N, C-alpha and C positions, 0 to 999 in steps of 0.2 A: 526818794533812794531807786525807786524801781524805773524812775526814768533817765536817770542816771545811769543804772545797768542797763537799759536798752540802748543808750547810743553808746557804749562801751563796747557794748555788740556789734551795732553796726560798723563804727568803725574799723572794730577787727574784721568782719567783713569785706569792707572795704581794700584795708592792706592785702587781707588773701586774695582780690580777685586782681589786685597793681602788681601783686609780685608774681601770680601764677602769668599777667601779661607780659612780664619784663622776660619770664624764663622762658614762654612760646614765643616770643620775640628775638631771644637768642637763639633757640633752638633752630629758630627759621635761618636765621644770619650765619650760623654754623652751618646746618644744610646747603647753603646756597656755597658754601666752598667745600663739597664734599665730606663735612664733619656730620656723621649721623651720630645720635646722643641718644637715651632711653627717655622714656615718657617720667616724670617725675621730678620735682624738686632736687631727691635725694641726689638723683645722678650727677645732676649740675654743678657741685663742688670736685666730682671723680673726674670729669671729663673735662675741666678746665684747668685743672691745676693745682695749685696752692690756692687753698680756702677758699675758691669762688673767684678768683683774681682771673680774670681773661687776658691772653698774652696771644696778640693777633701777629708775632713776629713769625715772618717766614711766607705770611699770608701777601700774595701780591695782588692786587686792583687787575682783573681778567677784563681784557678790551680796551684798558688803557694806554 
């Protein structure tokens, strides 16, 4: 039982790290286009619009 609980905690820790990595990557990409967002995962759905889905309509490739 204890081994299973430790495995669950490790899996959750990995998921949190992955989520943080994804959010930071998204924030970095948005910053490249001039969209500055607040730190923290709570600000991402607010900044991106409908439920965390990102719409890149109206953003053109620079230098292309």
